[in-house]
PDB file of N, CA, C and O in Angstrom, chain B, residues numbered from 101:
ATOM      1  N   MET B 101      11.530 -30.510 -30.293  1.00  0.00           N
ATOM      2  CA  MET B 101      12.483 -30.640 -31.373  1.00  0.00           C
ATOM      3  C   MET B 101      11.780 -31.215 -32.613  1.00  0.00           C
ATOM      4  O   MET B 101      11.075 -32.220 -32.523  1.00  0.00           O
ATOM      5  N   LYS B 102      11.976 -30.578 -33.753  1.00  0.00           N
ATOM      6  CA  LYS B 102      11.355 -31.026 -34.989  1.00  0.00           C
ATOM      7  C   LYS B 102      12.105 -32.207 -35.584  1.00  0.00           C
ATOM      8  O   LYS B 102      13.332 -32.292 -35.521  1.00  0.00           O
ATOM      9  N   THR B 103      11.328 -33.113 -36.162  1.00  0.00           N
ATOM     10  CA  THR B 103      11.947 -34.184 -36.931  1.00  0.00           C
ATOM     11  C   THR B 103      11.879 -33.800 -38.397  1.00  0.00           C
ATOM     12  O   THR B 103      11.222 -32.824 -38.761  1.00  0.00           O
ATOM     13  N   ASP B 104      12.553 -34.561 -39.232  1.00  0.00           N
ATOM     14  CA  ASP B 104      12.556 -34.269 -40.669  1.00  0.00           C
ATOM     15  C   ASP B 104      11.162 -34.404 -41.277  1.00  0.00           C
ATOM     16  O   ASP B 104      10.868 -33.761 -42.285  1.00  0.00           O
ATOM     17  N   THR B 105      10.305 -35.222 -40.686  1.00  0.00           N
ATOM     18  CA  THR B 105       8.979 -35.439 -41.254  1.00  0.00           C
ATOM     19  C   THR B 105       7.963 -34.391 -40.811  1.00  0.00           C
ATOM     20  O   THR B 105       6.885 -34.309 -41.400  1.00  0.00           O
ATOM     21  N   GLN B 106       8.265 -33.599 -39.808  1.00  0.00           N
ATOM     22  CA  GLN B 106       7.354 -32.562 -39.355  1.00  0.00           C
ATOM     23  C   GLN B 106       7.481 -31.332 -40.239  1.00  0.00           C
ATOM     24  O   GLN B 106       8.583 -30.934 -40.616  1.00  0.00           O
ATOM     25  N   LYS B 107       6.334 -30.732 -40.565  1.00  0.00           N
ATOM     26  CA  LYS B 107       6.331 -29.501 -41.344  1.00  0.00           C
ATOM     27  C   LYS B 107       5.937 -28.357 -40.437  1.00  0.00           C
ATOM     28  O   LYS B 107       5.160 -28.540 -39.500  1.00  0.00           O
ATOM     29  N   ASP B 108       6.466 -27.185 -40.706  1.00  0.00           N
ATOM     30  CA  ASP B 108       5.991 -26.038 -39.941  1.00  0.00           C
ATOM     31  C   ASP B 108       4.684 -25.535 -40.558  1.00  0.00           C
ATOM     32  O   ASP B 108       4.362 -25.866 -41.700  1.00  0.00           O
ATOM     33  N   THR B 109       3.954 -24.754 -39.814  1.00  0.00           N
ATOM     34  CA  THR B 109       2.632 -24.289 -40.228  1.00  0.00           C
ATOM     35  C   THR B 109       2.672 -23.524 -41.541  1.00  0.00           C
ATOM     36  O   THR B 109       1.820 -23.745 -42.401  1.00  0.00           O
ATOM     37  N   ASN B 110       3.626 -22.643 -41.717  1.00  0.00           N
ATOM     38  CA  ASN B 110       3.718 -21.870 -42.958  1.00  0.00           C
ATOM     39  C   ASN B 110       3.898 -22.770 -44.166  1.00  0.00           C
ATOM     40  O   ASN B 110       3.301 -22.540 -45.218  1.00  0.00           O
ATOM     41  N   CYS B 111       4.712 -23.782 -44.014  1.00  0.00           N
ATOM     42  CA  CYS B 111       4.969 -24.716 -45.108  1.00  0.00           C
ATOM     43  C   CYS B 111       3.683 -25.465 -45.473  1.00  0.00           C
ATOM     44  O   CYS B 111       3.375 -25.638 -46.652  1.00  0.00           O
ATOM     45  N   ILE B 112       2.945 -25.902 -44.469  1.00  0.00           N
ATOM     46  CA  ILE B 112       1.691 -26.609 -44.715  1.00  0.00           C
ATOM     47  C   ILE B 112       0.709 -25.705 -45.450  1.00  0.00           C
ATOM     48  O   ILE B 112       0.070 -26.133 -46.412  1.00  0.00           O
ATOM     49  N   LEU B 113       0.584 -24.456 -45.001  1.00  0.00           N
ATOM     50  CA  LEU B 113      -0.355 -23.532 -45.631  1.00  0.00           C
ATOM     51  C   LEU B 113       0.018 -23.245 -47.078  1.00  0.00           C
ATOM     52  O   LEU B 113      -0.860 -23.117 -47.931  1.00  0.00           O
ATOM     53  N   VAL B 114       1.293 -23.145 -47.357  1.00  0.00           N
ATOM     54  CA  VAL B 114       1.739 -22.868 -48.726  1.00  0.00           C
ATOM     55  C   VAL B 114       1.537 -24.088 -49.614  1.00  0.00           C
ATOM     56  O   VAL B 114       1.006 -23.978 -50.719  1.00  0.00           O
ATOM     57  N   GLU B 115       1.960 -25.246 -49.131  1.00  0.00           N
ATOM     58  CA  GLU B 115       1.913 -26.456 -49.955  1.00  0.00           C
ATOM     59  C   GLU B 115       0.511 -27.057 -50.056  1.00  0.00           C
ATOM     60  O   GLU B 115       0.124 -27.553 -51.114  1.00  0.00           O
ATOM     61  N   ASP B 116      -0.238 -27.015 -48.977  1.00  0.00           N
ATOM     62  CA  ASP B 116      -1.533 -27.685 -48.926  1.00  0.00           C
ATOM     63  C   ASP B 116      -2.700 -26.720 -48.778  1.00  0.00           C
ATOM     64  O   ASP B 116      -3.806 -27.140 -48.439  1.00  0.00           O
ATOM     65  N   GLY B 117      -2.474 -25.445 -49.026  1.00  0.00           N
ATOM     66  CA  GLY B 117      -3.515 -24.439 -48.836  1.00  0.00           C
ATOM     67  C   GLY B 117      -4.765 -24.717 -49.646  1.00  0.00           C
ATOM     68  O   GLY B 117      -5.875 -24.507 -49.155  1.00  0.00           O
ATOM     69  N   GLY B 118      -4.613 -25.183 -50.866  1.00  0.00           N
ATOM     70  CA  GLY B 118      -5.763 -25.485 -51.709  1.00  0.00           C
ATOM     71  C   GLY B 118      -6.612 -26.603 -51.133  1.00  0.00           C
ATOM     72  O   GLY B 118      -7.841 -26.537 -51.170  1.00  0.00           O
ATOM     73  N   LEU B 119      -5.964 -27.626 -50.603  1.00  0.00           N
ATOM     74  CA  LEU B 119      -6.691 -28.730 -49.982  1.00  0.00           C
ATOM     75  C   LEU B 119      -7.423 -28.272 -48.729  1.00  0.00           C
ATOM     76  O   LEU B 119      -8.551 -28.692 -48.473  1.00  0.00           O
ATOM     77  N   ILE B 120      -6.782 -27.416 -47.955  1.00  0.00           N
ATOM     78  CA  ILE B 120      -7.398 -26.879 -46.747  1.00  0.00           C
ATOM     79  C   ILE B 120      -8.623 -26.052 -47.119  1.00  0.00           C
ATOM     80  O   ILE B 120      -9.672 -26.184 -46.488  1.00  0.00           O
ATOM     81  N   ASP B 121      -8.502 -25.200 -48.139  1.00  0.00           N
ATOM     82  CA  ASP B 121      -9.628 -24.380 -48.594  1.00  0.00           C
ATOM     83  C   ASP B 121     -10.796 -25.246 -49.045  1.00  0.00           C
ATOM     84  O   ASP B 121     -11.944 -24.969 -48.698  1.00  0.00           O
ATOM     85  N   LYS B 122     -10.511 -26.296 -49.820  1.00  0.00           N
ATOM     86  CA  LYS B 122     -11.565 -27.185 -50.302  1.00  0.00           C
ATOM     87  C   LYS B 122     -12.256 -27.894 -49.147  1.00  0.00           C
ATOM     88  O   LYS B 122     -13.478 -28.042 -49.155  1.00  0.00           O
ATOM     89  N   ALA B 123     -11.494 -28.331 -48.161  1.00  0.00           N
ATOM     90  CA  ALA B 123     -12.076 -29.010 -47.001  1.00  0.00           C
ATOM     91  C   ALA B 123     -12.981 -28.066 -46.215  1.00  0.00           C
ATOM     92  O   ALA B 123     -14.060 -28.463 -45.773  1.00  0.00           O
ATOM     93  N   LEU B 124     -12.550 -26.823 -46.042  1.00  0.00           N
ATOM     94  CA  LEU B 124     -13.376 -25.832 -45.343  1.00  0.00           C
ATOM     95  C   LEU B 124     -14.661 -25.534 -46.115  1.00  0.00           C
ATOM     96  O   LEU B 124     -15.740 -25.464 -45.528  1.00  0.00           O
ATOM     97  N   GLU B 125     -14.542 -25.360 -47.427  1.00  0.00           N
ATOM     98  CA  GLU B 125     -15.717 -25.101 -48.258  1.00  0.00           C
ATOM     99  C   GLU B 125     -16.716 -26.245 -48.166  1.00  0.00           C
ATOM    100  O   GLU B 125     -17.918 -26.009 -48.048  1.00  0.00           O
ATOM    101  N   GLU B 126     -16.233 -27.473 -48.220  1.00  0.00           N
ATOM    102  CA  GLU B 126     -17.112 -28.639 -48.140  1.00  0.00           C
ATOM    103  C   GLU B 126     -17.771 -28.733 -46.765  1.00  0.00           C
ATOM    104  O   GLU B 126     -18.945 -29.091 -46.663  1.00  0.00           O
ATOM    105  N   GLY B 127     -17.029 -28.417 -45.715  1.00  0.00           N
ATOM    106  CA  GLY B 127     -17.594 -28.430 -44.373  1.00  0.00           C
ATOM    107  C   GLY B 127     -18.699 -27.396 -44.207  1.00  0.00           C
ATOM    108  O   GLY B 127     -19.737 -27.680 -43.609  1.00  0.00           O
ATOM    109  N   VAL B 128     -18.479 -26.210 -44.730  1.00  0.00           N
ATOM    110  CA  VAL B 128     -19.501 -25.158 -44.664  1.00  0.00           C
ATOM    111  C   VAL B 128     -20.725 -25.569 -45.480  1.00  0.00           C
ATOM    112  O   VAL B 128     -21.860 -25.390 -45.039  1.00  0.00           O
ATOM    113  N   ARG B 129     -20.494 -26.107 -46.646  1.00  0.00           N
ATOM    114  CA  ARG B 129     -21.601 -26.549 -47.503  1.00  0.00           C
ATOM    115  C   ARG B 129     -22.453 -27.588 -46.791  1.00  0.00           C
ATOM    116  O   ARG B 129     -23.680 -27.495 -46.795  1.00  0.00           O
ATOM    117  N   LYS B 130     -21.810 -28.574 -46.182  1.00  0.00           N
ATOM    118  CA  LYS B 130     -22.547 -29.617 -45.463  1.00  0.00           C
ATOM    119  C   LYS B 130     -23.336 -29.029 -44.292  1.00  0.00           C
ATOM    120  O   LYS B 130     -24.482 -29.413 -44.057  1.00  0.00           O
ATOM    121  N   ALA B 131     -22.731 -28.110 -43.571  1.00  0.00           N
ATOM    122  CA  ALA B 131     -23.413 -27.487 -42.435  1.00  0.00           C
ATOM    123  C   ALA B 131     -24.632 -26.690 -42.908  1.00  0.00           C
ATOM    124  O   ALA B 131     -25.693 -26.750 -42.286  1.00  0.00           O
ATOM    125  N   MET B 132     -24.482 -25.949 -44.000  1.00  0.00           N
ATOM    126  CA  MET B 132     -25.593 -25.163 -44.523  1.00  0.00           C
ATOM    127  C   MET B 132     -26.729 -26.060 -44.993  1.00  0.00           C
ATOM    128  O   MET B 132     -27.899 -25.772 -44.737  1.00  0.00           O
ATOM    129  N   LEU B 133     -26.388 -27.148 -45.681  1.00  0.00           N
ATOM    130  CA  LEU B 133     -27.416 -28.078 -46.135  1.00  0.00           C
ATOM    131  C   LEU B 133     -28.146 -28.709 -44.952  1.00  0.00           C
ATOM    132  O   LEU B 133     -29.361 -28.902 -45.008  1.00  0.00           O
ATOM    133  N   GLN B 134     -27.428 -29.027 -43.896  1.00  0.00           N
ATOM    134  CA  GLN B 134     -28.050 -29.614 -42.711  1.00  0.00           C
ATOM    135  C   GLN B 134     -28.992 -28.611 -42.040  1.00  0.00           C
ATOM    136  O   GLN B 134     -30.093 -28.967 -41.620  1.00  0.00           O
ATOM    137  N   HIS B 135     -28.552 -27.369 -41.946  1.00  0.00           N
ATOM    138  CA  HIS B 135     -29.406 -26.321 -41.381  1.00  0.00           C
ATOM    139  C   HIS B 135     -30.678 -26.169 -42.212  1.00  0.00           C
ATOM    140  O   HIS B 135     -31.776 -26.071 -41.665  1.00  0.00           O
ATOM    141  N   LYS B 136     -30.525 -26.150 -43.530  1.00  0.00           N
ATOM    142  CA  LYS B 136     -31.678 -25.997 -44.408  1.00  0.00           C
ATOM    143  C   LYS B 136     -32.629 -27.180 -44.245  1.00  0.00           C
ATOM    144  O   LYS B 136     -33.845 -27.005 -44.167  1.00  0.00           O
ATOM    145  N   LYS B 137     -32.063 -28.384 -44.193  1.00  0.00           N
ATOM    146  CA  LYS B 137     -32.866 -29.595 -44.031  1.00  0.00           C
ATOM    147  C   LYS B 137     -33.644 -29.559 -42.711  1.00  0.00           C
ATOM    148  O   LYS B 137     -34.812 -29.944 -42.660  1.00  0.00           O
ATOM    149  N   ASP B 138     -32.988 -29.095 -41.653  1.00  0.00           N
ATOM    150  CA  ASP B 138     -33.603 -29.053 -40.325  1.00  0.00           C
ATOM    151  C   ASP B 138     -34.477 -27.818 -40.105  1.00  0.00           C
ATOM    152  O   ASP B 138     -35.129 -27.693 -39.069  1.00  0.00           O
ATOM    153  N   GLY B 139     -34.489 -26.907 -41.082  1.00  0.00           N
ATOM    154  CA  GLY B 139     -35.301 -25.699 -40.964  1.00  0.00           C
ATOM    155  C   GLY B 139     -34.740 -24.691 -39.975  1.00  0.00           C
ATOM    156  O   GLY B 139     -35.493 -23.930 -39.366  1.00  0.00           O
ATOM    157  N   LEU B 140     -33.427 -24.680 -39.812  1.00  0.00           N
ATOM    158  CA  LEU B 140     -32.781 -23.789 -38.845  1.00  0.00           C
ATOM    159  C   LEU B 140     -32.091 -22.619 -39.537  1.00  0.00           C
ATOM    160  O   LEU B 140     -31.481 -22.800 -40.590  1.00  0.00           O
ATOM    161  N   PRO B 141     -32.179 -21.431 -38.966  1.00  0.00           N
ATOM    162  CA  PRO B 141     -31.463 -20.285 -39.538  1.00  0.00           C
ATOM    163  C   PRO B 141     -29.962 -20.388 -39.254  1.00  0.00           C
ATOM    164  O   PRO B 141     -29.519 -21.178 -38.419  1.00  0.00           O
ATOM    165  N   VAL B 142     -29.211 -19.580 -39.962  1.00  0.00           N
ATOM    166  CA  VAL B 142     -27.760 -19.526 -39.796  1.00  0.00           C
ATOM    167  C   VAL B 142     -27.373 -18.088 -39.481  1.00  0.00           C
ATOM    168  O   VAL B 142     -27.926 -17.150 -40.055  1.00  0.00           O
ATOM    169  N   VAL B 143     -26.438 -17.922 -38.582  1.00  0.00           N
ATOM    170  CA  VAL B 143     -25.936 -16.587 -38.252  1.00  0.00           C
ATOM    171  C   VAL B 143     -24.700 -16.325 -39.107  1.00  0.00           C
ATOM    172  O   VAL B 143     -23.779 -17.141 -39.148  1.00  0.00           O
ATOM    173  N   VAL B 144     -24.686 -15.171 -39.795  1.00  0.00           N
ATOM    174  CA  VAL B 144     -23.554 -14.784 -40.628  1.00  0.00           C
ATOM    175  C   VAL B 144     -23.156 -13.350 -40.323  1.00  0.00           C
ATOM    176  O   VAL B 144     -23.918 -12.593 -39.722  1.00  0.00           O
ATOM    177  N   GLU B 145     -21.964 -12.991 -40.740  1.00  0.00           N
ATOM    178  CA  GLU B 145     -21.483 -11.612 -40.604  1.00  0.00           C
ATOM    179  C   GLU B 145     -21.424 -11.023 -42.003  1.00  0.00           C
ATOM    180  O   GLU B 145     -20.783 -11.579 -42.894  1.00  0.00           O
ATOM    181  N   ARG B 146     -22.098  -9.892 -42.190  1.00  0.00           N
ATOM    182  CA  ARG B 146     -22.084  -9.181 -43.473  1.00  0.00           C
ATOM    183  C   ARG B 146     -21.828  -7.708 -43.212  1.00  0.00           C
ATOM    184  O   ARG B 146     -22.551  -7.063 -42.453  1.00  0.00           O
ATOM    185  N   ASP B 147     -20.815  -7.198 -43.834  1.00  0.00           N
ATOM    186  CA  ASP B 147     -20.486  -5.775 -43.706  1.00  0.00           C
ATOM    187  C   ASP B 147     -20.354  -5.349 -42.247  1.00  0.00           C
ATOM    188  O   ASP B 147     -20.773  -4.254 -41.872  1.00  0.00           O
ATOM    189  N   GLY B 148     -19.777  -6.209 -41.438  1.00  0.00           N
ATOM    190  CA  GLY B 148     -19.551  -5.883 -40.037  1.00  0.00           C
ATOM    191  C   GLY B 148     -20.761  -6.031 -39.143  1.00  0.00           C
ATOM    192  O   GLY B 148     -20.710  -5.685 -37.963  1.00  0.00           O
ATOM    193  N   LYS B 149     -21.856  -6.545 -39.696  1.00  0.00           N
ATOM    194  CA  LYS B 149     -23.079  -6.719 -38.922  1.00  0.00           C
ATOM    195  C   LYS B 149     -23.450  -8.202 -38.854  1.00  0.00           C
ATOM    196  O   LYS B 149     -23.210  -8.956 -39.797  1.00  0.00           O
ATOM    197  N   ILE B 150     -24.029  -8.603 -37.743  1.00  0.00           N
ATOM    198  CA  ILE B 150     -24.485  -9.975 -37.565  1.00  0.00           C
ATOM    199  C   ILE B 150     -25.917 -10.077 -38.077  1.00  0.00           C
ATOM    200  O   ILE B 150     -26.768  -9.254 -37.742  1.00  0.00           O
ATOM    201  N   GLU B 151     -26.176 -11.111 -38.905  1.00  0.00           N
ATOM    202  CA  GLU B 151     -27.508 -11.313 -39.465  1.00  0.00           C
ATOM    203  C   GLU B 151     -27.930 -12.771 -39.329  1.00  0.00           C
ATOM    204  O   GLU B 151     -27.100 -13.678 -39.383  1.00  0.00           O
ATOM    205  N   TRP B 152     -29.216 -12.979 -39.156  1.00  0.00           N
ATOM    206  CA  TRP B 152     -29.803 -14.315 -39.190  1.00  0.00           C
ATOM    207  C   TRP B 152     -30.302 -14.551 -40.608  1.00  0.00           C
ATOM    208  O   TRP B 152     -31.013 -13.713 -41.162  1.00  0.00           O
ATOM    209  N   VAL B 153     -29.937 -15.687 -41.199  1.00  0.00           N
ATOM    210  CA  VAL B 153     -30.384 -16.032 -42.546  1.00  0.00           C
ATOM    211  C   VAL B 153     -31.379 -17.182 -42.428  1.00  0.00           C
ATOM    212  O   VAL B 153     -31.078 -18.221 -41.841  1.00  0.00           O
ATOM    213  N   LYS B 154     -32.562 -16.983 -42.992  1.00  0.00           N
ATOM    214  CA  LYS B 154     -33.589 -18.018 -42.962  1.00  0.00           C
ATOM    215  C   LYS B 154     -33.128 -19.216 -43.808  1.00  0.00           C
ATOM    216  O   LYS B 154     -32.408 -19.044 -44.791  1.00  0.00           O
ATOM    217  N   PRO B 155     -33.542 -20.413 -43.424  1.00  0.00           N
ATOM    218  CA  PRO B 155     -33.135 -21.611 -44.175  1.00  0.00           C
ATOM    219  C   PRO B 155     -33.458 -21.521 -45.665  1.00  0.00           C
ATOM    220  O   PRO B 155     -32.663 -21.950 -46.502  1.00  0.00           O
ATOM    221  N   GLU B 156     -34.630 -20.962 -45.999  1.00  0.00           N
ATOM    222  CA  GLU B 156     -35.025 -20.875 -47.412  1.00  0.00           C
ATOM    223  C   GLU B 156     -34.187 -19.859 -48.184  1.00  0.00           C
ATOM    224  O   GLU B 156     -34.205 -19.855 -49.415  1.00  0.00           O
ATOM    225  N   ASP B 157     -33.460 -19.006 -47.483  1.00  0.00           N
ATOM    226  CA  ASP B 157     -32.613 -18.009 -48.142  1.00  0.00           C
ATOM    227  C   ASP B 157     -31.135 -18.401 -48.205  1.00  0.00           C
ATOM    228  O   ASP B 157     -30.301 -17.598 -48.623  1.00  0.00           O
ATOM    229  N   LEU B 158     -30.809 -19.623 -47.795  1.00  0.00           N
ATOM    230  CA  LEU B 158     -29.400 -20.034 -47.745  1.00  0.00           C
ATOM    231  C   LEU B 158     -28.779 -20.221 -49.127  1.00  0.00           C
ATOM    232  O   LEU B 158     -27.573 -20.032 -49.281  1.00  0.00           O
ATOM    233  N   GLY B 159     -29.560 -20.580 -50.121  1.00  0.00           N
ATOM    234  CA  GLY B 159     -29.021 -20.708 -51.467  1.00  0.00           C
ATOM    235  C   GLY B 159     -28.257 -22.002 -51.720  1.00  0.00           C
ATOM    236  O   GLY B 159     -27.508 -22.098 -52.692  1.00  0.00           O
ATOM    237  N   TYR B 160     -28.438 -22.980 -50.870  1.00  0.00           N
ATOM    238  CA  TYR B 160     -27.779 -24.280 -51.077  1.00  0.00           C
ATOM    239  C   TYR B 160     -28.790 -25.299 -51.487  1.00  0.00           C
ATOM    240  O   TYR B 160     -28.442 -26.458 -51.710  1.00  0.00           O
TER     241      TYR B 160
END
């Protein structure tokens, strides 16, 4: 049973979507910087294909 203070998922996405997007972007940025620092490649999907990106090519 929902209380008055609980929001449904759609409401959260509509009202707080920008904050969620910013948090995701910052998390990805931090992960990419850590990979680059550690000299580790990253796996990405481009045009339906899986690719390994070298740390020096990450662009962060």
